[in-house]
C-alpha positions in Angstrom: 9.4 33.0 39.3 12.2 31.2 41.0 13.4 31.2 44.6 17.0 31.6 45.7 17.8 28.0 45.2 16.4 27.9 41.7 13.6 25.5 42.7 10.8 27.8 41.6 7.6 28.5 43.5 6.3 24.9 43.7 7.3 24.6 40.0 4.5 27.0 39.0 6.3 27.9 35.8 5.6 24.4 34.5 1.8 24.9 34.8 1.4 28.1 32.9 2.8 30.2 30.1 5.0 33.1 31.0 3.0 35.3 28.6 -0.3 34.7 30.4 -1.1 36.1 33.9 -2.9 34.3 36.7 -6.2 35.9 35.6 -5.7 34.8 32.0 -4.6 38.2 30.6 -1.8 38.7 28.1 1.6 39.6 29.6 3.4 41.7 27.1 7.1 40.8 26.7 9.7 43.6 26.5 13.0 41.8 25.7 16.2 43.8 26.0 18.2 44.1 22.8 20.8 41.3 23.0 24.5 41.9 22.5 27.3 39.4 22.1 29.0 36.8 20.0 26.0 34.5 19.3 23.7 37.5 18.6 26.2 38.8 16.0 26.3 35.4 14.3 22.5 35.3 14.3 22.3 38.8 12.9 24.6 38.0 10.0 22.8 34.7 9.3 19.3 36.3 9.5 20.3 39.2 7.3 21.6 36.7 4.7 18.2 34.9 4.9 16.3 38.2 4.6 18.4 39.2 1.6 17.7 35.9 -0.2 14.0 36.3 0.5 13.6 39.9 -0.7 15.8 39.7 -3.8 15.3 36.1 -4.8 12.3 36.8 -7.0 14.3 39.5 -8.9 16.9 36.9 -10.1 16.1 35.1 -13.3 17.6 32.2 -15.2 16.8 31.6 -18.9 13.8 33.9 -18.7 12.3 32.4 -15.5 12.8 33.3 -11.8 15.2 31.0 -10.0 12.5 30.4 -7.4 8.8 29.9 -8.2 6.1 28.0 -6.4 3.1 28.4 -8.7 0.5 26.1 -7.2 -2.3 27.1 -9.6 -0.2 26.3 -12.7 1.5 23.4 -10.9 4.9 24.8 -11.9 7.8 24.9 -9.4 11.2 26.3 -10.0 14.0 25.6 -7.5 17.4 27.1 -8.1 16.5 27.5 -11.8 15.4 23.9 -12.3 11.7 23.5 -13.4 9.5 20.9 -11.8 6.2 20.1 -13.4 3.3 17.9 -12.0 5.1 14.8 -13.4 8.0 15.6 -10.9 5.6 15.7 -7.9 7.2 12.6 -6.4 10.6 14.4 -6.3 9.1 17.3 -4.4 7.4 14.9 -1.9 10.6 13.1 -1.4 12.4 16.4 -0.9 9.8 17.4 1.7 10.2 14.1 3.6 13.9 14.6 3.6 13.6 18.1 5.0 11.3 16.8 7.7 13.7 14.1 8.7 16.5 16.6 8.7 14.6 18.8 11.1 13.9 15.8 13.3 17.6 14.8 13.3 18.7 18.4 13.9 16.3 18.7 16.8 17.5 15.4 18.3 21.1 16.5 18.1 21.0 20.3 18.5 17.6 21.0 20.1 15.5 23.9 18.8 18.3 25.9 17.1 16.0 25.9 14.0 13.5 27.9 15.9 16.0 30.5 17.2 18.1 30.8 14.1 16.3 29.8 10.9 12.5 29.9 11.5 10.9 32.8 9.5 8.8 33.8 12.5 12.0 34.4 14.6 14.0 36.0 11.7 11.2 38.4 10.8 10.3 39.2 14.4 13.8 39.7 15.9 15.7 41.1 12.9 13.1 42.9 10.9 10.2 44.2 13.0 11.9 44.3 16.4 14.8 46.3 15.0 12.4 49.0 13.8 10.7 49.0 17.2 14.1 49.5 18.9 14.8 52.5 16.6 11.4 54.2 17.1 10.7 53.4 20.8 14.1 52.6 22.2 15.2 49.6 24.3 13.0 47.6 26.6 12.9 50.2 29.5 11.9 53.0 27.2 9.2 50.8 25.6 7.8 50.0 29.0 7.8 53.6 30.0 6.1 54.7 26.7 3.4 52.1 27.1 2.6 53.1 30.7 2.5 56.8 30.2 -0.6 58.7 29.3 -1.4 59.4 25.7 0.5 62.5 24.6 2.1 63.8 21.4 5.2 61.7 21.9 3.3 58.4 22.4 0.8 59.1 19.6 3.4 59.8 16.9 5.7 57.0 17.9 3.0 54.4 18.1 1.4 55.6 14.9 4.7 55.7 13.0 5.6 52.2 14.3 2.3 50.7 13.3 2.3 52.3 9.8 5.9 51.0 9.2 4.9 47.6 10.5 2.0 47.3 8.0 4.3 48.5 5.2 6.8 45.8 6.2 4.0 43.2 6.4 2.9 44.2 2.9 6.5 43.9 1.6 6.5 40.3 3.0 3.1 39.6 1.5 4.0 41.0 -1.9 7.4 39.1 -1.9 5.7 35.9 -0.9 3.1 36.3 -3.7 5.9 37.0 -6.2 7.2 33.5 -5.5 3.8 32.1 -6.4 2.6 34.3 -9.2 6.0 35.7 -10.4 7.0 39.3 -10.2 5.9 40.1 -13.8 2.4 38.8 -13.1 2.1 40.8 -9.9 3.3 44.0 -11.7 0.8 43.5 -14.4 -2.0 43.0 -11.8 -1.2 46.3 -10.1 -0.8 48.1 -13.4 -4.3 47.0 -14.3 -5.7 47.2 -10.7 -9.3 47.7 -11.8 -9.4 44.3 -13.4 -7.7 42.6 -10.5 -9.3 44.3 -7.5 -10.2 41.0 -5.8 -6.6 39.8 -6.0 -5.2 43.1 -4.6 -7.8 43.0 -1.8 -6.8 39.5 -0.9 -3.1 40.6 -0.9 -3.9 43.5 1.4 -5.8 41.1 3.8 -2.8 38.7 3.7 -0.6 41.6 4.6 -3.0 42.5 7.5 -2.7 38.9 8.8 1.1 39.2 8.7 0.9 42.6 10.4 -1.2 41.2 13.2 1.2 38.3 13.8 4.3 40.5 14.2 2.7 43.6 15.7 0.5 41.8 18.3 0.6 38.0 18.3 4.4 37.9 18.3 5.9 35.2 20.6 2.5 33.6 21.0 3.0 32.0 17.6 5.9 30.0 19.1 4.2 29.1 22.4 0.5 28.7 21.3 0.2 28.2 17.5 3.3 26.4 16.4 3.1 22.6 17.0 6.9 22.2 16.8 7.5 23.5 20.3 5.3 20.7 21.7 6.8 18.1 19.3 10.3 18.8 20.6 9.4 17.2 23.9 9.2 13.8 22.1 12.5 14.4 20.3 14.8 15.6 23.0 16.7 13.4 25.5 19.4 14.0 28.0 22.0 13.9 25.2 20.4 16.6 23.0 22.2 19.9 22.7 20.1 22.7 24.2 20.5 26.1 25.7 21.0 25.1 29.3 21.9 26.6 32.7 24.7 24.8 34.6 22.9 24.5 37.9 25.7 22.5 39.4 28.1 25.4 38.9 25.5 28.1 39.5 23.7 27.0 42.6 23.1 28.2 45.2 22.6 31.7 43.8 23.6 34.8 45.7 24.3 38.5 45.1 27.8 39.3 43.9 30.0 40.9 46.5 33.5 41.6 45.3 34.7 42.5 48.8 34.1 38.9 50.1 35.8 35.7 48.8 33.7 33.0 47.3 34.7 30.6 50.1 33.0 32.9 52.7 29.9 33.4 50.6 29.5 29.7 49.7 27.5 30.7 46.7 27.6 29.4 43.1 28.5 31.5 40.1 25.0 32.7 39.4 24.5 36.1 41.0 20.8 36.2 40.3 21.0 39.3 38.1 18.3 38.1 35.8 20.1 39.4 32.8 19.2 36.1 31.1 15.5 36.8 31.8 15.3 40.3 30.5 16.8 39.4 27.1 14.6 36.4 26.5 12.1 37.0 23.6 9.6 34.6 25.2 10.0 35.9 28.8 11.2 32.7 30.4 13.9 32.0 33.1 16.2 29.5 31.5 17.5 28.6 35.0 14.2 26.7 35.5 15.4 24.2 32.9 14.1 23.2 29.4 10.7 24.8 28.8 8.2 24.8 26.0 8.8 28.5 25.3 12.6 28.3 24.8 13.5 28.7 21.2 17.3 28.3 21.7 18.0 31.8 20.4 21.1 32.0 22.7 20.3 35.5 23.8 20.6 34.4 27.4 24.0 32.9 26.7 25.4 36.2 25.5 23.8 38.1 28.4 25.2 35.7 31.0 28.7 35.6 29.4 28.8 39.4 29.6 28.0 39.2 33.3 30.6 36.5 33.9 33.2 38.7 32.2 32.3 41.6 34.5 32.6 39.6 37.7 35.7 37.7 36.5 34.1 34.3 36.3 34.5 31.7 33.5 32.0 32.0 30.7 29.5 29.2 30.0 27.2 29.3 33.0 24.5 29.3 30.4 25.6 27.5 27.3 24.8 25.1 24.5 25.1 21.8 26.1 23.1 18.6 27.0 21.8 17.6 30.4 24.3 14.8 30.4 27.0 17.2 29.6 26.2 19.4 32.6 25.9 16.5 35.1 28.9 14.5 33.8 30.9 17.4 32.3 31.2 15.5 29.0 29.0 15.4 25.9 28.8 12.6 23.3 27.3 14.0 20.2 26.5 10.7 18.5 24.3 8.0 20.0 22.2 5.2 18.7 19.2 7.4 17.9 21.2 10.2 16.1 23.1 7.6 14.1 19.8 5.9 13.0 18.4 9.3 12.0 21.6 10.1 10.1 21.5 6.8 8.2 17.9 7.4 7.1 18.7 11.0 6.2 21.7 9.9 4.1 19.6 7.3 2.3 16.9 9.8 1.5 19.4 12.4 0.3 21.0 9.7 -1.9 17.7 8.7 -3.3 16.5 12.3 -4.0 19.9 13.3 -5.4 20.0 10.2 -7.7 16.4 10.9 -8.9 17.3 14.6 -9.5 20.4 13.6 -11.4 18.5 11.0 -13.5 15.6 13.4 -14.2 15.3 14.0 -18.0 13.9 16.9 -20.0 11.3 14.7 -21.6 9.3 11.7 -20.4 7.8 9.4 -23.1 5.1 6.7 -22.9 4.2 4.7 -26.0 1.5 2.1 -25.6 -0.5 0.0 -28.1 -4.0 1.4 -28.2 -6.3 -0.4 -25.8 -8.8 -2.8 -27.3 -7.0 -3.1 -30.6 -5.2 -6.1 -32.2 -3.2 -6.3 -35.4 -4.7 -5.4 -38.7 -4.0 -6.6 -42.2 -2.4 -3.8 -44.1 -2.2 -4.3 -47.9 -1.1 -7.6 -49.4 2.0 -8.4 -47.3 2.0 -6.2 -44.2 0.4 -5.9 -40.7 -0.2 -2.9 -38.6 -0.6 -1.9 -34.9 -2.1 1.4 -33.5 -0.1 3.1 -30.9 -0.6 6.1 -28.6 2.3 8.3 -27.6 2.3 10.6 -24.6 5.2 13.1 -24.2 5.9 15.3 -21.2 8.0 18.4 -22.1 9.9 19.7 -19.0 11.9 22.3 -20.8 11.3 26.1 -21.2 10.3 26.0 -24.8 8.0 24.3 -27.3 9.5 21.4 -29.4 8.5 19.7 -32.6 9.1 16.0 -32.2 9.7 13.3 -34.8 9.1 9.7 -34.1 11.3 7.2 -35.9 11.3 3.4 -35.9 14.8 2.3 -35.1 14.4 -1.4 -35.1 13.2 -3.4 -37.0 12.6 -1.8 -40.4 9.1 -0.5 -40.8 6.9 2.4 -41.5 5.3 5.0 -39.2 2.1 6.6 -40.4 0.8 9.5 -38.2 -2.9 9.4 -37.6 -3.2 13.1 -36.6 -1.1 16.2 -36.7 2.6 16.2 -36.0 3.7 15.8 -32.4 4.1 19.3 -30.8 5.4 19.3 -27.2 4.4 22.5 -25.5 6.5 23.6 -22.6 5.4 22.1 -19.3 2.5 20.3 -21.1 1.6 16.7 -21.9 1.2 16.1 -25.6 -0.5 13.1 -27.1 -1.0 11.7 -30.6 -1.6 8.4 -32.4 0.3 6.6 -35.1 0.3 3.4 -37.1 3.3 1.0 -37.3 3.4 -1.1 -40.4 5.7 -4.1 -40.8 6.1 -6.3 -43.8 5.6 -10.0 -43.2 9.3 -10.5 -44.0 10.2 -8.5 -40.8 7.8 -10.4 -38.6 9.7 -13.3 -37.1 7.4 -14.1 -34.1 3.9 -13.1 -32.8 5.4 -10.6 -30.4 8.2 -8.3 -31.7 10.0 -5.7 -29.7 9.9 -2.3 -31.5 12.4 0.4 -30.6 11.4 4.0 -31.2 13.5 7.1 -31.2 12.1 10.5 -30.5 14.0 13.4 -32.1 13.8 17.2 -31.8 16.1 19.4 -33.9 17.6 16.1 -35.2 18.7 15.3 -31.6 17.7 12.0 -30.0 15.8 12.9 -26.8 14.3 9.5 -25.9 14.2 5.9 -26.7 11.2 3.7 -26.0 10.4 0.0 -26.6 7.0 -1.6 -27.0 5.6 -4.8 -28.4 4.2 -5.4 -31.9 1.7 -8.2 -32.1 0.9 -10.2 -35.2 -0.9 -13.5 -36.2 0.8 -16.7 -34.9 0.7 -18.0 -38.5 1.3 -15.5 -41.2 -0.7 -15.7 -44.3 
């Protein structure tokens, strides 16, 4: 793909994907299993993410899972905190904050999210690919197996791999569904499978889609389907941290000859061993520069460092750096754009944190009934009709008492007592009666207190209207 000087054959790599041949056919990628410091870091981090994903729905808090994203019931639980439809603005703000964080992270650190935190990469490289290495061996053995004729070895290895792949895909689908419907609900569905055949069929189809992605589509998700790879081009600049090849130090390339001195060879440090290419999960040559397919997984960094160690050259020929860092041998992490994104992110985090902190278990709205005025009530009293709406965000049902705290007056319920079901909006109407001796102006501010189990849960103020001239 590249010539000796790293120029590339007329830059052809910029005009086509590495996974598509000249005649438009799929080029299957056989990445070598990486080894090295960054790969070990990624392995630990990815196994931690996988552990959280697969055991998260088993952990409960106060009778509910710590994570639940029940779209149908509009109930979301994040780290044990329940969010109902009335908290939708908090979820939207949190999502906006997350998007801004990804943008900021990309501006500063490039596509490290893709190589280190994206579910596609984590599942592919540290879940499915690990099974593939165990069954079929490393990249050379996989190539040999695919090229040989069908025999007993190829049949049993391919069959075993695909069966395990589907079981793994079903585990992902089941776990994902558990975060939406809860584990208890899924268990009951499978226990009574005859009554939920359509749901189970849908889950099997969902598992099939996941199986197709990781068994066949693979890196094409990153290069074809995912828009983030294309979006990064608008976010990166010459100060962004990326996985980069130090072409100043590495060029011109030449084969390593330990019997000759570097002065006689007049070559750079790159010995054109292509170790960085064979470990790349998207099949690119990082020496060609920043490319759409690069997910910053750092596999090429580890591979190149290992080669540099063998030939007694300094590490870092391929490293996490910026274009400016390579050309000027210095890198300034903060610039105007990263500072601006950081300020916006801090503001959003502050707003979301404040709103989360101020979030209450109950939300109350009390309004005078529309279209009504005051009414004469008995000989020396007036009344107004009010509607109360109470949102219960707790995990249990509450019986709520409404009391008039100021001024003195009487509350007469016009329907049953107020019962706040968990996660529901409860409504009722009541009458407020004030004696003429308490009415000092046509508009009086009433202060209500809402109590459950003799504990004040909310205060609310509303206006009481009366005649301008009392009879």
